[in-house]
C-alpha positions as CSV (number, residue, x, y, z in Angstrom):
1,X,-5.1,11.1,-2.9
2,X,-4.6,13.9,-0.4
3,X,-6.9,14.7,2.4
4,X,-6.9,16.6,5.6
5,X,-7.9,14.2,8.4
6,X,-9.7,15.6,11.4
7,X,-8.1,15.5,14.8
8,X,-10.4,12.7,15.8
9,X,-9.4,10.7,12.7
10,X,-5.7,11.3,13.6
11,X,-6.3,10.0,17.1
12,X,-8.1,6.9,15.7
13,X,-5.2,6.3,13.4
14,X,-2.7,6.4,16.2
15,X,-4.5,3.7,18.2
16,X,-5.4,1.7,15.1
17,X,-2.3,-0.6,15.2
18,X,-3.0,-1.7,18.8
19,X,-6.7,-2.2,18.0
20,X,-5.9,-4.3,14.9
21,X,-3.8,-6.7,17.1
22,X,-7.0,-7.4,19.1
23,X,-8.9,-8.6,16.0
24,X,-9.3,-12.2,15.0
25,X,-7.7,-13.3,11.8
26,X,-11.1,-13.4,10.0
27,X,-11.8,-9.8,11.2
28,X,-8.4,-8.7,9.9
29,X,-9.2,-10.1,6.5
30,X,-12.6,-8.3,6.6
31,X,-10.8,-5.1,7.5
32,X,-8.4,-5.6,4.6
33,X,-11.3,-6.2,2.2
34,X,-13.1,-3.1,3.4
35,X,-10.0,-0.9,3.1
36,X,-9.2,-2.2,-0.3
37,X,-12.8,-1.6,-1.5
38,X,-12.7,1.9,-0.1
39,X,-9.3,2.6,-1.8
40,X,-10.6,1.4,-5.1
41,X,-13.8,3.5,-4.8
42,X,-11.8,6.7,-4.1
43,X,-8.8,6.1,-6.2
44,X,-8.1,8.8,-8.7
45,X,-6.5,6.4,-11.2
46,X,-3.1,6.6,-12.9
47,X,-2.0,9.4,-15.0
48,X,-0.8,8.6,-18.5
49,X,2.8,9.1,-17.4
50,X,2.4,6.7,-14.5
51,X,0.8,4.0,-16.7
52,X,3.7,4.5,-19.2
53,X,6.2,4.1,-16.4
54,X,4.6,0.9,-15.2
55,X,4.6,-0.5,-18.7
56,X,8.3,0.4,-19.1
57,X,9.2,-1.3,-15.8
58,X,7.2,-4.5,-16.7
59,X,8.8,-4.6,-20.1
60,X,12.3,-4.2,-18.5
61,X,11.5,-7.0,-16.0
62,X,10.2,-9.3,-18.8
63,X,13.4,-8.6,-20.8
64,X,15.7,-9.4,-17.8
65,X,14.0,-10.8,-14.7
66,X,17.4,-11.3,-13.0
67,X,18.0,-7.5,-13.0
68,X,15.5,-6.9,-10.2
69,X,16.3,-6.4,-6.5
70,X,14.4,-8.9,-4.3
71,X,11.9,-7.4,-1.8
72,X,13.8,-8.9,1.1
73,X,16.9,-6.9,0.1
74,X,15.0,-3.7,-0.4
75,X,13.2,-4.1,2.9
76,X,16.5,-4.8,4.7
77,X,17.8,-1.5,3.4
78,X,14.9,0.6,4.6
79,X,15.4,2.7,7.7
80,X,13.9,1.1,10.8
81,X,11.0,3.0,12.6
């Protein structure tokens, strides 16, 4: 989903990480729930090609689970920000 956030939204997004750290654990879970519900409400859904690709990848994993790269290894190879 592509949108053009307003300047005030961009400023809020910049300060969001520090604001999140001030929340309690319960408030963070509430925020996650609210974000997830909003994403589901506004999600455009998968295209047929995307659904086919997911099905292909699941089938490949089920055929040979050892052929996957563990998340820790993928994460370690990502550039640091």
